[in-house]
Legacy VTK file of the C-alpha trace (Angstrom):
# vtk DataFile Version 3.0
C-alpha trace
ASCII
DATASET POLYDATA
POINTS 134 float
147.465 34.414 195.125
148.472 37.446 193.165
149.833 40.353 195.111
148.072 43.589 194.306
150.033 46.784 194.223
148.559 50.172 194.982
148.630 52.748 192.232
150.006 55.250 194.763
152.627 53.709 197.036
152.758 55.170 200.435
156.113 56.002 201.890
156.420 54.780 205.444
157.292 58.263 206.613
154.209 59.764 204.975
151.716 58.226 207.433
152.735 61.020 209.876
151.275 63.619 207.528
147.660 62.894 208.443
147.971 62.956 212.234
149.990 66.185 211.976
147.354 67.785 209.713
144.616 66.644 212.082
146.517 68.092 215.053
146.984 71.402 213.116
143.222 71.657 212.539
142.542 70.914 216.247
145.046 73.539 217.361
143.684 76.118 214.897
140.045 75.439 216.025
140.824 75.541 219.713
142.674 78.850 219.223
139.419 80.778 219.384
138.102 79.091 222.507
141.333 79.236 224.373
141.794 82.868 223.261
138.360 83.791 224.645
139.220 82.162 228.002
142.610 83.980 228.116
141.125 87.466 227.412
138.870 87.072 230.401
141.944 86.828 232.628
144.659 88.783 230.823
144.861 91.786 228.538
145.228 91.316 224.837
148.710 92.903 224.678
150.108 90.426 227.221
148.632 87.403 225.461
149.998 88.608 222.162
153.503 89.135 223.512
153.612 85.815 225.345
152.242 83.950 222.285
154.743 85.535 219.897
157.727 84.835 222.116
156.597 81.189 222.487
156.019 80.757 218.753
159.332 82.391 217.759
161.200 80.277 220.322
159.629 77.096 219.034
160.253 77.956 215.400
163.845 79.038 216.091
164.598 75.778 217.786
162.929 73.764 214.991
164.533 75.710 212.237
168.033 75.694 213.776
167.783 71.886 214.134
166.535 71.072 210.589
167.682 74.053 208.470
170.851 75.949 208.040
170.289 79.594 208.806
171.725 82.015 206.239
173.446 85.283 207.226
170.917 88.123 206.946
172.184 91.704 206.422
171.060 94.355 208.945
168.948 96.143 206.385
166.953 93.038 205.691
166.402 92.532 209.456
164.730 95.870 209.585
162.252 94.746 206.879
161.746 91.416 208.589
161.013 93.021 211.965
158.653 95.647 210.530
156.806 92.956 208.533
156.520 90.865 211.633
155.056 93.756 213.646
152.547 94.694 210.977
151.700 91.274 209.614
151.766 89.098 212.725
151.868 91.075 215.884
149.075 93.548 214.909
147.044 90.659 213.516
147.266 88.737 216.815
146.744 91.802 218.946
143.546 92.782 217.063
142.386 89.177 217.185
142.617 89.050 220.967
141.237 92.553 221.245
138.203 91.441 219.197
137.695 88.342 221.393
137.098 90.704 224.301
133.697 91.710 222.808
132.935 88.964 220.181
132.223 85.266 220.539
134.735 82.687 219.388
132.435 81.587 216.556
132.177 85.169 215.163
135.938 85.503 215.437
136.524 82.227 213.665
134.234 83.238 210.794
135.852 86.617 210.400
139.369 85.064 210.398
138.401 82.305 208.034
136.678 84.591 205.614
139.354 87.298 205.444
141.274 85.627 202.501
138.062 85.184 200.570
137.054 88.865 201.121
140.553 89.940 200.075
140.207 87.990 196.784
136.735 89.455 196.158
137.888 93.006 196.934
140.781 92.687 194.388
138.189 92.115 191.735
136.420 95.405 192.502
139.346 97.572 193.622
142.051 96.476 191.219
139.929 94.897 188.472
141.692 91.528 188.596
140.080 88.850 186.541
139.314 85.562 188.165
138.754 82.325 186.272
137.418 78.909 187.258
140.617 78.114 189.057
140.250 81.511 190.822
LINES 1 135
134 0 1 2 3 4 5 6 7 8 9 10 11 12 13 14 15 16 17 18 19 20 21 22 23 24 25 26 27 28 29 30 31 32 33 34 35 36 37 38 39 40 41 42 43 44 45 46 47 48 49 50 51 52 53 54 55 56 57 58 59 60 61 62 63 64 65 66 67 68 69 70 71 72 73 74 75 76 77 78 79 80 81 82 83 84 85 86 87 88 89 90 91 92 93 94 95 96 97 98 99 100 101 102 103 104 105 106 107 108 109 110 111 112 113 114 115 116 117 118 119 120 121 122 123 124 125 126 127 128 129 130 131 132 133
């Protein structure tokens, strides 16, 4: 009997990719429901601070184990911290603040459609041309 070979051989380590991606989708989807439950018991600011400390701690441990951390100058740290405050902390704070009055479904739709709306607005505001590949 002839042995058939797949056109795309699968690396034995690659099978972990799909469960990890599935887990990521489950965590992202449950974010809205868990967030709604949390805002009923805690204020949005406290949830944001606890969440960011936990995420940073996890990422720091993960990164320090698998990556070599470069030396970062003090001026760059200022930019990193300000970017983190504006891009992540304010995003999370307004997300939890919105969950106080909105349903998890509405919050999920708003959060999921934000990149699409940004791309559409760039067409009208900045006149960017979009092709088939967008």
